[in-house]
Structures are given as C-alpha cells and as structure tokens.
PyMOL Python script that loads the backbone (N, CA, C, O; Angstrom):
from pymol import cmd

cmd.read_pdbstr("""\
ATOM      1  N   MET A   1      -0.138   4.559 -11.795  1.00  0.00           N
ATOM      2  CA  MET A   1      -1.461   4.168 -11.549  1.00  0.00           C
ATOM      3  C   MET A   1      -1.895   4.273 -12.435  1.00  0.00           C
ATOM      4  O   MET A   1      -1.287   4.698 -13.417  1.00  0.00           O
ATOM      5  N   ILE A   2      -3.183   3.910 -12.441  1.00  0.00           N
ATOM      6  CA  ILE A   2      -3.814   4.245 -13.829  1.00  0.00           C
ATOM      7  C   ILE A   2      -4.737   5.433 -13.583  1.00  0.00           C
ATOM      8  O   ILE A   2      -5.527   5.638 -12.661  1.00  0.00           O
ATOM      9  N   ASN A   3      -4.368   6.295 -14.851  1.00  0.00           N
ATOM     10  CA  ASN A   3      -5.344   7.364 -15.042  1.00  0.00           C
ATOM     11  C   ASN A   3      -7.023   7.696 -14.222  1.00  0.00           C
ATOM     12  O   ASN A   3      -6.633   8.863 -14.174  1.00  0.00           O
ATOM     13  N   PRO A   4      -7.724   7.720 -13.901  1.00  0.00           N
ATOM     14  CA  PRO A   4      -8.787   7.658 -14.058  1.00  0.00           C
ATOM     15  C   PRO A   4      -9.454   8.339 -14.751  1.00  0.00           C
ATOM     16  O   PRO A   4     -10.547   7.901 -15.111  1.00  0.00           O
ATOM     17  N   ALA A   5      -8.836  10.178 -15.340  1.00  0.00           N
ATOM     18  CA  ALA A   5      -9.418  10.443 -16.579  1.00  0.00           C
ATOM     19  C   ALA A   5      -9.421   9.776 -17.656  1.00  0.00           C
ATOM     20  O   ALA A   5     -10.511   9.851 -18.222  1.00  0.00           O
ATOM     21  N   LYS A   6      -8.647   9.138 -18.199  1.00  0.00           N
ATOM     22  CA  LYS A   6      -8.525   8.710 -18.958  1.00  0.00           C
ATOM     23  C   LYS A   6      -9.194   7.598 -19.110  1.00  0.00           C
ATOM     24  O   LYS A   6      -9.455   7.293 -20.273  1.00  0.00           O
ATOM     25  N   ILE A   7      -9.627   6.745 -18.088  1.00  0.00           N
ATOM     26  CA  ILE A   7     -10.697   5.240 -17.901  1.00  0.00           C
ATOM     27  C   ILE A   7     -12.106   6.092 -18.275  1.00  0.00           C
ATOM     28  O   ILE A   7     -13.039   5.749 -19.001  1.00  0.00           O
ATOM     29  N   GLU A   8     -11.898   7.388 -17.468  1.00  0.00           N
ATOM     30  CA  GLU A   8     -13.949   7.677 -17.592  1.00  0.00           C
ATOM     31  C   GLU A   8     -13.667   8.046 -19.472  1.00  0.00           C
ATOM     32  O   GLU A   8     -14.449   7.642 -20.333  1.00  0.00           O
ATOM     33  N   GLU A   9     -12.268   8.959 -19.813  1.00  0.00           N
ATOM     34  CA  GLU A   9     -12.770   8.866 -20.677  1.00  0.00           C
ATOM     35  C   GLU A   9     -12.925   8.193 -22.095  1.00  0.00           C
ATOM     36  O   GLU A   9     -13.365   8.813 -23.063  1.00  0.00           O
ATOM     37  N   ILE A  10     -12.506   6.801 -22.140  1.00  0.00           N
ATOM     38  CA  ILE A  10     -12.200   5.655 -22.783  1.00  0.00           C
ATOM     39  C   ILE A  10     -14.182   5.246 -22.675  1.00  0.00           C
ATOM     40  O   ILE A  10     -15.003   5.210 -23.591  1.00  0.00           O
ATOM     41  N   ALA A  11     -14.322   5.063 -21.556  1.00  0.00           N
ATOM     42  CA  ALA A  11     -15.894   4.722 -21.423  1.00  0.00           C
ATOM     43  C   ALA A  11     -16.971   5.735 -21.815  1.00  0.00           C
ATOM     44  O   ALA A  11     -18.114   5.316 -21.999  1.00  0.00           O
ATOM     45  N   LYS A  12     -16.659   7.203 -21.976  1.00  0.00           N
ATOM     46  CA  LYS A  12     -17.741   7.932 -22.488  1.00  0.00           C
ATOM     47  C   LYS A  12     -18.139   7.780 -23.730  1.00  0.00           C
ATOM     48  O   LYS A  12     -19.283   7.659 -24.168  1.00  0.00           O
ATOM     49  N   GLN A  13     -16.287   7.805 -24.720  1.00  0.00           N
ATOM     50  CA  GLN A  13     -16.037   7.242 -25.745  1.00  0.00           C
ATOM     51  C   GLN A  13     -17.247   5.748 -26.459  1.00  0.00           C
ATOM     52  O   GLN A  13     -17.988   5.693 -27.441  1.00  0.00           O
ATOM     53  N   ILE A  14     -16.982   4.987 -25.610  1.00  0.00           N
ATOM     54  CA  ILE A  14     -17.721   3.601 -25.920  1.00  0.00           C
ATOM     55  C   ILE A  14     -18.853   3.792 -25.936  1.00  0.00           C
ATOM     56  O   ILE A  14     -19.578   3.367 -26.835  1.00  0.00           O
ATOM     57  N   SER A  15     -19.267   4.484 -24.932  1.00  0.00           N
ATOM     58  CA  SER A  15     -21.054   4.856 -24.878  1.00  0.00           C
ATOM     59  C   SER A  15     -21.373   5.512 -25.702  1.00  0.00           C
ATOM     60  O   SER A  15     -22.434   5.087 -26.159  1.00  0.00           O
ATOM     61  N   SER A  16     -20.857   6.835 -26.462  1.00  0.00           N
ATOM     62  CA  SER A  16     -21.214   7.636 -27.157  1.00  0.00           C
ATOM     63  C   SER A  16     -21.626   6.916 -28.538  1.00  0.00           C
ATOM     64  O   SER A  16     -22.622   7.246 -29.181  1.00  0.00           O
ATOM     65  N   ASN A  17     -20.938   6.121 -28.828  1.00  0.00           N
ATOM     66  CA  ASN A  17     -21.589   5.203 -30.176  1.00  0.00           C
ATOM     67  C   ASN A  17     -22.394   4.201 -30.099  1.00  0.00           C
ATOM     68  O   ASN A  17     -23.179   3.843 -30.977  1.00  0.00           O
ATOM     69  N   MET A  18     -22.212   3.661 -28.934  1.00  0.00           N
ATOM     70  CA  MET A  18     -23.809   2.768 -28.527  1.00  0.00           C
ATOM     71  C   MET A  18     -24.889   3.462 -28.935  1.00  0.00           C
ATOM     72  O   MET A  18     -25.021   4.680 -29.048  1.00  0.00           O
ATOM     73  N   PRO A  19     -25.940   2.259 -29.226  1.00  0.00           N
ATOM     74  CA  PRO A  19     -27.264   2.907 -29.378  1.00  0.00           C
ATOM     75  C   PRO A  19     -28.363   3.211 -28.415  1.00  0.00           C
ATOM     76  O   PRO A  19     -28.522   2.414 -27.490  1.00  0.00           O
ATOM     77  N   GLN A  20     -29.102   4.196 -28.498  1.00  0.00           N
ATOM     78  CA  GLN A  20     -29.657   4.909 -27.403  1.00  0.00           C
ATOM     79  C   GLN A  20     -30.254   3.885 -25.940  1.00  0.00           C
ATOM     80  O   GLN A  20     -30.285   4.182 -24.746  1.00  0.00           O
ATOM     81  N   GLY A  21     -30.564   2.953 -26.466  1.00  0.00           N
ATOM     82  CA  GLY A  21     -31.148   2.209 -25.066  1.00  0.00           C
ATOM     83  C   GLY A  21     -30.165   1.068 -24.264  1.00  0.00           C
ATOM     84  O   GLY A  21     -30.267   0.607 -23.127  1.00  0.00           O
ATOM     85  N   VAL A  22     -29.065   0.784 -25.458  1.00  0.00           N
ATOM     86  CA  VAL A  22     -27.265  -0.391 -24.689  1.00  0.00           C
ATOM     87  C   VAL A  22     -26.830   1.077 -24.207  1.00  0.00           C
ATOM     88  O   VAL A  22     -26.437   1.113 -23.041  1.00  0.00           O
ATOM     89  N   ARG A  23     -26.832   2.407 -24.971  1.00  0.00           N
ATOM     90  CA  ARG A  23     -26.651   3.852 -23.759  1.00  0.00           C
ATOM     91  C   ARG A  23     -26.908   3.592 -22.555  1.00  0.00           C
ATOM     92  O   ARG A  23     -26.046   3.319 -21.719  1.00  0.00           O
ATOM     93  N   ASN A  24     -28.470   3.669 -22.282  1.00  0.00           N
ATOM     94  CA  ASN A  24     -28.957   4.105 -21.053  1.00  0.00           C
ATOM     95  C   ASN A  24     -28.725   3.288 -20.150  1.00  0.00           C
ATOM     96  O   ASN A  24     -28.786   3.582 -18.957  1.00  0.00           O
ATOM     97  N   LEU A  25     -28.312   1.708 -20.767  1.00  0.00           N
ATOM     98  CA  LEU A  25     -28.427   0.512 -20.330  1.00  0.00           C
ATOM     99  C   LEU A  25     -26.734   0.465 -19.884  1.00  0.00           C
ATOM    100  O   LEU A  25     -26.475  -0.317 -18.970  1.00  0.00           O
ATOM    101  N   ALA A  26     -25.767   1.125 -20.377  1.00  0.00           N
ATOM    102  CA  ALA A  26     -24.859   1.139 -20.178  1.00  0.00           C
ATOM    103  C   ALA A  26     -24.860   2.604 -18.866  1.00  0.00           C
ATOM    104  O   ALA A  26     -24.738   2.535 -17.643  1.00  0.00           O
ATOM    105  N   GLU A  27     -24.973   3.329 -19.406  1.00  0.00           N
ATOM    106  CA  GLU A  27     -24.733   4.482 -18.453  1.00  0.00           C
ATOM    107  C   GLU A  27     -25.649   4.391 -16.912  1.00  0.00           C
ATOM    108  O   GLU A  27     -25.115   4.875 -15.914  1.00  0.00           O
ATOM    109  N   THR A  28     -27.058   3.739 -16.794  1.00  0.00           N
ATOM    110  CA  THR A  28     -27.464   2.608 -15.507  1.00  0.00           C
ATOM    111  C   THR A  28     -26.154   2.078 -15.019  1.00  0.00           C
ATOM    112  O   THR A  28     -25.562   2.666 -14.113  1.00  0.00           O
ATOM    113  N   PHE A  29     -25.574   0.777 -15.685  1.00  0.00           N
ATOM    114  CA  PHE A  29     -24.487  -0.212 -15.167  1.00  0.00           C
ATOM    115  C   PHE A  29     -23.273   0.405 -14.798  1.00  0.00           C
ATOM    116  O   PHE A  29     -22.602  -0.314 -14.058  1.00  0.00           O
ATOM    117  N   GLU A  30     -22.760   1.510 -15.070  1.00  0.00           N
ATOM    118  CA  GLU A  30     -21.792   2.650 -15.106  1.00  0.00           C
ATOM    119  C   GLU A  30     -21.853   3.117 -14.051  1.00  0.00           C
ATOM    120  O   GLU A  30     -20.762   3.224 -13.491  1.00  0.00           O
ATOM    121  N   THR A  31     -22.778   3.488 -13.466  1.00  0.00           N
ATOM    122  CA  THR A  31     -23.254   4.420 -12.006  1.00  0.00           C
ATOM    123  C   THR A  31     -23.336   3.401 -10.754  1.00  0.00           C
ATOM    124  O   THR A  31     -22.849   3.384  -9.624  1.00  0.00           O
ATOM    125  N   ARG A  32     -24.389   2.363 -11.680  1.00  0.00           N
ATOM    126  CA  ARG A  32     -24.141   1.481  -9.909  1.00  0.00           C
ATOM    127  C   ARG A  32     -22.856   0.908  -9.752  1.00  0.00           C
ATOM    128  O   ARG A  32     -22.608   0.449  -8.637  1.00  0.00           O
ATOM    129  N   THR A  33     -21.987   0.836 -10.628  1.00  0.00           N
ATOM    130  CA  THR A  33     -20.769  -0.097 -10.641  1.00  0.00           C
ATOM    131  C   THR A  33     -19.969   0.901 -10.066  1.00  0.00           C
ATOM    132  O   THR A  33     -19.171   0.461  -9.239  1.00  0.00           O
ATOM    133  N   LYS A  34     -19.934   2.399 -10.299  1.00  0.00           N
ATOM    134  CA  LYS A  34     -18.728   3.151  -9.348  1.00  0.00           C
ATOM    135  C   LYS A  34     -19.434   3.034  -8.082  1.00  0.00           C
ATOM    136  O   LYS A  34     -18.888   2.350  -7.217  1.00  0.00           O
ATOM    137  N   GLN A  35     -20.752   3.679  -7.773  1.00  0.00           N
ATOM    138  CA  GLN A  35     -21.343   3.208  -6.487  1.00  0.00           C
ATOM    139  C   GLN A  35     -20.788   2.320  -5.647  1.00  0.00           C
ATOM    140  O   GLN A  35     -20.478   2.516  -4.472  1.00  0.00           O
ATOM    141  N   ALA A  36     -20.640   1.102  -6.432  1.00  0.00           N
ATOM    142  CA  ALA A  36     -20.688  -0.084  -6.088  1.00  0.00           C
ATOM    143  C   ALA A  36     -18.929  -0.036  -5.278  1.00  0.00           C
ATOM    144  O   ALA A  36     -18.764  -0.086  -4.059  1.00  0.00           O
ATOM    145  N   ILE A  37     -18.110   0.039  -6.019  1.00  0.00           N
ATOM    146  CA  ILE A  37     -16.375   0.389  -6.593  1.00  0.00           C
ATOM    147  C   ILE A  37     -16.177   1.293  -5.003  1.00  0.00           C
ATOM    148  O   ILE A  37     -15.410   1.114  -4.057  1.00  0.00           O
ATOM    149  N   GLN A  38     -17.275   2.318  -5.269  1.00  0.00           N
ATOM    150  CA  GLN A  38     -17.005   3.302  -3.993  1.00  0.00           C
ATOM    151  C   GLN A  38     -16.949   3.278  -2.926  1.00  0.00           C
ATOM    152  O   GLN A  38     -16.135   3.628  -2.071  1.00  0.00           O
ATOM    153  N   ALA A  39     -18.307   2.625  -2.967  1.00  0.00           N
ATOM    154  CA  ALA A  39     -18.874   1.971  -1.322  1.00  0.00           C
ATOM    155  C   ALA A  39     -17.731   1.282  -0.348  1.00  0.00           C
ATOM    156  O   ALA A  39     -17.382   1.498   0.812  1.00  0.00           O
ATOM    157  N   LYS A  40     -17.250   0.208  -1.523  1.00  0.00           N
ATOM    158  CA  LYS A  40     -15.902  -1.384  -1.022  1.00  0.00           C
ATOM    159  C   LYS A  40     -14.824  -0.253  -0.885  1.00  0.00           C
ATOM    160  O   LYS A  40     -14.394  -0.175   0.266  1.00  0.00           O
ATOM    161  N   LEU A  41     -14.248   0.692  -1.815  1.00  0.00           N
ATOM    162  CA  LEU A  41     -13.054   1.430  -1.381  1.00  0.00           C
ATOM    163  C   LEU A  41     -13.158   2.215  -0.326  1.00  0.00           C
ATOM    164  O   LEU A  41     -12.088   2.358   0.264  1.00  0.00           O
ATOM    165  N   THR A  42     -14.071   2.783   0.131  1.00  0.00           N
ATOM    166  CA  THR A  42     -14.116   2.968   1.773  1.00  0.00           C
ATOM    167  C   THR A  42     -14.412   2.353   2.483  1.00  0.00           C
ATOM    168  O   THR A  42     -14.256   2.892   3.578  1.00  0.00           O
ATOM    169  N   GLU A  43     -14.964   1.029   2.581  1.00  0.00           N
ATOM    170  CA  GLU A  43     -14.863   0.216   3.683  1.00  0.00           C
ATOM    171  C   GLU A  43     -13.693  -0.599   3.918  1.00  0.00           C
ATOM    172  O   GLU A  43     -13.576  -1.381   4.861  1.00  0.00           O
ATOM    173  N   MET A  44     -12.915  -0.403   3.106  1.00  0.00           N
ATOM    174  CA  MET A  44     -11.062  -0.926   3.036  1.00  0.00           C
ATOM    175  C   MET A  44     -10.206   0.066   3.958  1.00  0.00           C
ATOM    176  O   MET A  44     -10.387   1.282   4.034  1.00  0.00           O
ATOM    177  N   ASP A  45      -9.167  -0.737   4.695  1.00  0.00           N
ATOM    178  CA  ASP A  45      -8.628   0.138   6.050  1.00  0.00           C
ATOM    179  C   ASP A  45      -7.306   0.273   5.187  1.00  0.00           C
ATOM    180  O   ASP A  45      -6.539  -0.690   5.210  1.00  0.00           O
ATOM    181  N   PHE A  46      -6.866   1.720   4.197  1.00  0.00           N
ATOM    182  CA  PHE A  46      -5.466   2.280   3.250  1.00  0.00           C
ATOM    183  C   PHE A  46      -5.298   3.111   4.018  1.00  0.00           C
ATOM    184  O   PHE A  46      -6.029   3.742   4.781  1.00  0.00           O
ATOM    185  N   VAL A  47      -3.680   3.092   3.662  1.00  0.00           N
ATOM    186  CA  VAL A  47      -3.028   3.915   4.450  1.00  0.00           C
ATOM    187  C   VAL A  47      -2.521   5.020   3.366  1.00  0.00           C
ATOM    188  O   VAL A  47      -2.224   4.671   2.224  1.00  0.00           O
ATOM    189  N   SER A  48      -2.450   6.218   3.746  1.00  0.00           N
ATOM    190  CA  SER A  48      -1.353   6.730   2.432  1.00  0.00           C
ATOM    191  C   SER A  48      -0.303   7.057   2.380  1.00  0.00           C
ATOM    192  O   SER A  48       0.338   7.439   3.359  1.00  0.00           O
ATOM    193  N   ARG A  49       0.323   6.953   0.694  1.00  0.00           N
ATOM    194  CA  ARG A  49       1.318   6.777   0.249  1.00  0.00           C
ATOM    195  C   ARG A  49       2.642   7.680   2.198  1.00  0.00           C
ATOM    196  O   ARG A  49       3.369   7.340   3.132  1.00  0.00           O
ATOM    197  N   GLU A  50       2.006   8.858   1.524  1.00  0.00           N
ATOM    198  CA  GLU A  50       2.983   9.292   3.067  1.00  0.00           C
ATOM    199  C   GLU A  50       3.289   8.531   4.377  1.00  0.00           C
ATOM    200  O   GLU A  50       4.372   8.352   4.933  1.00  0.00           O
ATOM    201  N   GLU A  51       2.411   8.250   4.619  1.00  0.00           N
ATOM    202  CA  GLU A  51       1.872   6.967   6.257  1.00  0.00           C
ATOM    203  C   GLU A  51       2.440   6.057   5.835  1.00  0.00           C
ATOM    204  O   GLU A  51       2.977   5.587   6.837  1.00  0.00           O
ATOM    205  N   PHE A  52       2.760   5.337   4.847  1.00  0.00           N
ATOM    206  CA  PHE A  52       3.314   3.926   4.231  1.00  0.00           C
ATOM    207  C   PHE A  52       5.272   4.570   4.182  1.00  0.00           C
ATOM    208  O   PHE A  52       6.223   4.052   4.767  1.00  0.00           O
ATOM    209  N   ASP A  53       5.276   5.488   3.510  1.00  0.00           N
ATOM    210  CA  ASP A  53       6.948   6.215   3.383  1.00  0.00           C
ATOM    211  C   ASP A  53       7.126   6.380   5.017  1.00  0.00           C
ATOM    212  O   ASP A  53       7.846   5.462   5.410  1.00  0.00           O
ATOM    213  N   ILE A  54       6.810   7.041   5.851  1.00  0.00           N
ATOM    214  CA  ILE A  54       7.058   7.401   7.268  1.00  0.00           C
ATOM    215  C   ILE A  54       7.234   5.990   7.932  1.00  0.00           C
ATOM    216  O   ILE A  54       8.277   5.588   8.448  1.00  0.00           O
ATOM    217  N   GLN A  55       6.042   5.295   7.840  1.00  0.00           N
ATOM    218  CA  GLN A  55       6.789   3.906   8.581  1.00  0.00           C
ATOM    219  C   GLN A  55       7.889   3.098   8.098  1.00  0.00           C
ATOM    220  O   GLN A  55       8.687   2.534   8.846  1.00  0.00           O
ATOM    221  N   SER A  56       7.914   3.060   7.038  1.00  0.00           N
ATOM    222  CA  SER A  56       8.815   2.549   5.846  1.00  0.00           C
ATOM    223  C   SER A  56       9.994   2.938   6.685  1.00  0.00           C
ATOM    224  O   SER A  56      10.585   1.964   7.150  1.00  0.00           O
ATOM    225  N   LYS A  57      10.672   4.539   7.113  1.00  0.00           N
ATOM    226  CA  LYS A  57      11.518   4.931   6.945  1.00  0.00           C
ATOM    227  C   LYS A  57      11.740   4.655   8.983  1.00  0.00           C
ATOM    228  O   LYS A  57      12.792   5.077   9.463  1.00  0.00           O
ATOM    229  N   VAL A  58      10.926   4.114   9.740  1.00  0.00           N
ATOM    230  CA  VAL A  58      10.754   3.884  11.275  1.00  0.00           C
ATOM    231  C   VAL A  58      11.161   2.338  10.758  1.00  0.00           C
ATOM    232  O   VAL A  58      12.306   1.982  11.038  1.00  0.00           O
ATOM    233  N   LEU A  59      10.341   1.429  10.054  1.00  0.00           N
ATOM    234  CA  LEU A  59      10.845   0.377   9.812  1.00  0.00           C
ATOM    235  C   LEU A  59      12.769   0.008   9.583  1.00  0.00           C
ATOM    236  O   LEU A  59      13.302  -0.890  10.236  1.00  0.00           O
ATOM    237  N   ILE A  60      13.442   0.746   8.721  1.00  0.00           N
ATOM    238  CA  ILE A  60      14.427   0.762   8.210  1.00  0.00           C
ATOM    239  C   ILE A  60      15.123   1.314   9.685  1.00  0.00           C
ATOM    240  O   ILE A  60      16.037   0.526   9.928  1.00  0.00           O
ATOM    241  N   ARG A  61      15.057   2.245  10.647  1.00  0.00           N
ATOM    242  CA  ARG A  61      15.767   2.790  11.301  1.00  0.00           C
ATOM    243  C   ARG A  61      15.845   1.552  12.505  1.00  0.00           C
ATOM    244  O   ARG A  61      16.942   1.220  12.955  1.00  0.00           O
ATOM    245  N   THR A  62      14.316   0.780  13.070  1.00  0.00           N
ATOM    246  CA  THR A  62      14.550   0.015  13.549  1.00  0.00           C
ATOM    247  C   THR A  62      15.574  -1.345  13.468  1.00  0.00           C
ATOM    248  O   THR A  62      16.418  -1.751  14.267  1.00  0.00           O
ATOM    249  N   ARG A  63      15.136  -1.857  12.177  1.00  0.00           N
ATOM    250  CA  ARG A  63      16.414  -2.452  11.909  1.00  0.00           C
ATOM    251  C   ARG A  63      17.874  -2.387  12.027  1.00  0.00           C
ATOM    252  O   ARG A  63      18.627  -3.244  12.490  1.00  0.00           O
ATOM    253  N   GLU A  64      18.265  -0.806  11.353  1.00  0.00           N
ATOM    254  CA  GLU A  64      19.862  -0.772  12.131  1.00  0.00           C
ATOM    255  C   GLU A  64      19.751  -0.925  13.629  1.00  0.00           C
ATOM    256  O   GLU A  64      20.595  -1.683  14.107  1.00  0.00           O
ATOM    257  N   LYS A  65      18.906  -0.379  14.475  1.00  0.00           N
ATOM    258  CA  LYS A  65      19.084  -0.333  16.117  1.00  0.00           C
ATOM    259  C   LYS A  65      19.468  -1.079  16.679  1.00  0.00           C
ATOM    260  O   LYS A  65      20.301  -1.177  17.580  1.00  0.00           O
ATOM    261  N   LEU A  66      18.253  -2.291  15.643  1.00  0.00           N
ATOM    262  CA  LEU A  66      18.496  -3.952  16.173  1.00  0.00           C
ATOM    263  C   LEU A  66      19.516  -4.544  15.875  1.00  0.00           C
ATOM    264  O   LEU A  66      19.776  -5.421  16.699  1.00  0.00           O
ATOM    265  N   THR A  67      20.510  -4.435  14.735  1.00  0.00           N
ATOM    266  CA  THR A  67      21.724  -4.824  14.116  1.00  0.00           C
ATOM    267  C   THR A  67      23.223  -4.250  14.593  1.00  0.00           C
ATOM    268  O   THR A  67      24.343  -4.746  14.475  1.00  0.00           O
ATOM    269  N   GLU A  68      22.691  -2.794  15.274  1.00  0.00           N
ATOM    270  CA  GLU A  68      23.900  -2.304  16.511  1.00  0.00           C
ATOM    271  C   GLU A  68      23.935  -3.249  17.552  1.00  0.00           C
ATOM    272  O   GLU A  68      24.935  -3.775  18.042  1.00  0.00           O
ATOM    273  N   LEU A  69      22.435  -3.461  17.925  1.00  0.00           N
ATOM    274  CA  LEU A  69      22.008  -4.020  19.495  1.00  0.00           C
ATOM    275  C   LEU A  69      22.344  -5.669  19.462  1.00  0.00           C
ATOM    276  O   LEU A  69      22.694  -6.265  20.480  1.00  0.00           O
ATOM    277  N   GLU A  70      22.188  -6.330  18.146  1.00  0.00           N
ATOM    278  CA  GLU A  70      23.207  -8.073  18.040  1.00  0.00           C
ATOM    279  C   GLU A  70      24.304  -7.324  18.596  1.00  0.00           C
ATOM    280  O   GLU A  70      24.648  -7.318  19.778  1.00  0.00           O
ATOM    281  N   ALA A  71      25.094  -6.362  17.140  1.00  0.00           N
ATOM    282  CA  ALA A  71      27.076  -6.385  17.658  1.00  0.00           C
ATOM    283  C   ALA A  71      27.202  -6.623  18.887  1.00  0.00           C
ATOM    284  O   ALA A  71      27.890  -7.522  19.369  1.00  0.00           O
ATOM    285  N   LYS A  72      26.011  -5.191  19.947  1.00  0.00           N
ATOM    286  CA  LYS A  72      26.417  -5.098  20.937  1.00  0.00           C
ATOM    287  C   LYS A  72      26.605  -6.708  22.130  1.00  0.00           C
ATOM    288  O   LYS A  72      27.539  -7.007  22.873  1.00  0.00           O
ATOM    289  N   VAL A  73      25.676  -7.219  21.935  1.00  0.00           N
ATOM    290  CA  VAL A  73      25.329  -8.120  22.816  1.00  0.00           C
ATOM    291  C   VAL A  73      26.245  -9.277  21.890  1.00  0.00           C
ATOM    292  O   VAL A  73      26.849  -9.898  22.765  1.00  0.00           O
ATOM    293  N   ALA A  74      26.448  -9.580  21.200  1.00  0.00           N
ATOM    294  CA  ALA A  74      27.652 -10.465  20.870  1.00  0.00           C
ATOM    295  C   ALA A  74      29.073  -9.994  21.964  1.00  0.00           C
ATOM    296  O   ALA A  74      29.458 -10.678  22.912  1.00  0.00           O
ATOM    297  N   ASP A  75      29.791  -8.413  21.439  1.00  0.00           N
ATOM    298  CA  ASP A  75      30.438  -8.542  21.851  1.00  0.00           C
ATOM    299  C   ASP A  75      30.392  -8.737  23.298  1.00  0.00           C
ATOM    300  O   ASP A  75      31.342  -9.329  23.809  1.00  0.00           O
ATOM    301  N   LEU A  76      29.224  -8.242  24.196  1.00  0.00           N
ATOM    302  CA  LEU A  76      29.132  -8.634  25.741  1.00  0.00           C
ATOM    303  C   LEU A  76      29.272 -10.208  26.020  1.00  0.00           C
ATOM    304  O   LEU A  76      29.845 -10.494  27.071  1.00  0.00           O
ATOM    305  N   GLU A  77      28.839 -11.231  25.241  1.00  0.00           N
ATOM    306  CA  GLU A  77      29.222 -12.295  25.027  1.00  0.00           C
ATOM    307  C   GLU A  77      30.492 -12.655  25.302  1.00  0.00           C
ATOM    308  O   GLU A  77      31.083 -13.032  26.314  1.00  0.00           O
ATOM    309  N   ALA A  78      30.867 -12.394  23.845  1.00  0.00           N
ATOM    310  CA  ALA A  78      32.434 -12.550  23.186  1.00  0.00           C
ATOM    311  C   ALA A  78      33.254 -12.312  25.081  1.00  0.00           C
ATOM    312  O   ALA A  78      33.794 -13.226  25.703  1.00  0.00           O
ATOM    313  N   LYS A  79      33.067 -10.619  25.667  1.00  0.00           N
ATOM    314  CA  LYS A  79      33.699 -10.953  26.864  1.00  0.00           C
ATOM    315  C   LYS A  79      33.491 -11.351  28.163  1.00  0.00           C
ATOM    316  O   LYS A  79      34.261 -11.314  29.123  1.00  0.00           O
ATOM    317  N   LEU A  80      32.151 -11.806  28.061  1.00  0.00           N
ATOM    318  CA  LEU A  80      31.825 -12.278  29.180  1.00  0.00           C
ATOM    319  C   LEU A  80      32.430 -13.810  28.768  1.00  0.00           C
ATOM    320  O   LEU A  80      33.134 -14.273  29.666  1.00  0.00           O
ATOM    321  N   ALA A  81      32.307 -14.560  27.739  1.00  0.00           N
ATOM    322  CA  ALA A  81      33.325 -15.890  27.660  1.00  0.00           C
ATOM    323  C   ALA A  81      34.492 -16.006  27.936  1.00  0.00           C
ATOM    324  O   ALA A  81      35.020 -17.112  28.050  1.00  0.00           O
ATOM    325  N   GLN A  82      35.176 -14.789  28.113  1.00  0.00           N
ATOM    326  CA  GLN A  82      37.169 -14.630  27.637  1.00  0.00           C
ATOM    327  C   GLN A  82      36.671 -14.662  29.171  1.00  0.00           C
ATOM    328  O   GLN A  82      36.949 -15.815  29.499  1.00  0.00           O
ATOM    329  N   GLN A  83      36.232 -14.190  30.019  1.00  0.00           N
ATOM    330  CA  GLN A  83      36.303 -13.300  31.397  1.00  0.00           C
ATOM    331  C   GLN A  83      36.013 -14.882  32.035  1.00  0.00           C
ATOM    332  O   GLN A  83      36.702 -15.038  33.043  1.00  0.00           O
ATOM    333  N   ASN A  84      35.269 -15.957  31.746  1.00  0.00           N
ATOM    334  CA  ASN A  84      34.976 -16.771  31.829  1.00  0.00           C
ATOM    335  C   ASN A  84      36.301 -18.149  32.130  1.00  0.00           C
ATOM    336  O   ASN A  84      36.649 -18.991  32.957  1.00  0.00           O
ATOM    337  N   ASN A  85      36.707 -17.473  30.513  1.00  0.00           N
ATOM    338  CA  ASN A  85      37.644 -18.736  30.627  1.00  0.00           C
ATOM    339  C   ASN A  85      38.921 -18.405  31.162  1.00  0.00           C
ATOM    340  O   ASN A  85      39.863 -19.196  31.143  1.00  0.00           O
ATOM    341  N   ALA A  86      38.986 -17.090  31.709  1.00  0.00           N
ATOM    342  CA  ALA A  86      40.336 -16.795  32.276  1.00  0.00           C
ATOM    343  C   ALA A  86      40.048 -17.014  33.770  1.00  0.00           C
ATOM    344  O   ALA A  86      40.944 -16.905  34.607  1.00  0.00           O
ATOM    345  N   ASP A  87      39.041 -17.261  34.023  1.00  0.00           N
ATOM    346  CA  ASP A  87      38.749 -17.487  35.462  1.00  0.00           C
ATOM    347  C   ASP A  87      39.153 -19.344  36.214  1.00  0.00           C
ATOM    348  O   ASP A  87      38.931 -19.591  37.400  1.00  0.00           O
TER     349      ASP A  87
END
""", "prot")
cmd.dss("prot")
cmd.show_as("cartoon", "prot")
cmd.util.cbc("prot")
cmd.orient("prot")
C-alpha cells in the first residue's frame, strides 16, 4: 500500500520550491483535494482487512463443507441406483 507520509513529504517538498503565489494556490488546492477525498472515502462502504480475512476463512470452510456434502449426495445416489438395479 502507498505510504501516506511519503506522499505528504513529496507534496511539501514540491510546494516549498514554488513561488509564494503558486504555493498559496497549491496549498488551497491540496487542502480542498484532501477534504474531497476524505469525504468520498467516508461515503464508501469498506471492510477492514480483519473482516475480509474472517470472511475468506468462512468461505473456505463453506466450500469444504459443500464438497463433502456433494460427495455424500453422490454416494447416496450411487447406493440408491444400485438398490433400484437390484430390485
């Protein structure tokens, strides 16, 4: 993931080397851009990495259980077919 502190450091270096008028404009732009991005990120429905990992484990267990159940159904179907053929 991108390090926010590193991005902040680069932005400060760039803005410190600009003329004062451009620097003021850049600072205003930076502040407003950060506010807009933070507002949009707040609106988004993200899950934490921990929740994602938990749900991934649940999905893996569910798939394993489904595979077991499919094997049992296939076995029962085979037994039923044998029983019907014997009759």
